[in-house]
N, C-alpha and C positions, 0 to 999 in steps of 0.2 A: 862539585857533586858529592865528594866525600863528606863535606861539612853537613850537607843535607841528610845523608845517611846516618851520620853520627847523632845529629839532633833527633832524628826519628827513633833511633835505638835508645837514647837516654830518656826519652819521654815515658817509656814503659807502657805506652798505650797499645792495647790489643785490638786489632781490627778483624773483622770477619774475613775469612780467607778469600772470598770472591771479590771483595772490594779493596784488599790490601795492595794489589799490584797497581790498580788505577790510582790509589792514594799516593803511593810512592812515586809513580811517574809524574803526577801533578806537582808533588812537592819538589822533585828534581828540576822540572821545567821552570817552576816559579823561582827556585833558588838560582838557577843559571841566568834567568832574565834579570833578577835583582843584581847579580854580580856584573852582568854586562852593562846595566844602567849605571852602576857606581863607577865602573871603569870608564865609560863614555863621559860621565860628568867630571871625573878627575882629569881626563884628557882635555876637555873644554876649558876647565879652570886653569890648567897648566899653560895652554896656548894663550889664554887671555892675559895671564900674568907675565909671560915671556914673549909677548908679541914683538918680534924683531923690527917690524916696520915702523913702530912708534918711536924707537930710540935712535935709529940710524938715519942718516941722510943718504938718499939714493944717488948713484953716480950720474954724471951727465949723459953717459952712453945709455944707461937704463932709461932715463927720462926721455931721450930721443927715440929709442925703440918703442917705448910705450905710446908716445905721441904719434908715431907712424902707424902703429897697430890700431890706435883709436881712429885715426884718419881713414884707414882702410875699412874698418867696421862701419863707420858713418857713411862712407861712399857706397858700400854694399847695401846698407839699409835704405839709402836714398834711391837706389835703383829698383827697389821692390815696390809693388803696388801698395797703395795706402793701407788696405785692410791687413795684408800680411805684415807690414811694418808695425801696425798697431799691436797685432798679436805678439810679435817678437819683443817689442818694448815692454808690454804689460807682463808677459810671462817671464822673460829672462833678465830684464833690467830692473823691474820692480819686484820680481819674485812672486807674483801672484799665482795661486793655484789655477789649474786648467778650468775648473768649474767656475771660478770667479771671473776669469777672463771671458769665458763664453757668456756668462750672465751680463757682464759689462757691455759686450759687443752685440748682445741680443742674437747670439748664434748658438746652434746646437753644438754640443761638445764633440770634438773630432772633425769639425768641418773647417 
């Protein structure tokens, strides 16, 4: 936020008094958004570069627990009616947005 105020002051631009507050608020919000975008991008890049699951072998215990969890999830999915199973698979396994799932299943959103 201070960087935005500094840049506004060094520009030497004179604004009308009635629009100055709105201009400063917009500049501060845009500056904060830019900073958050840069921080999120840096975080994503750091995770991609240091992905621990790519370089290490998982233990046998971890593999067994994951296999059991997968078996339980598949059993729970099998117990659901077909339509609900389709929605869950499309939404959470494939990561499709709600609107696209509704369009694919010819259903109204939220039903």
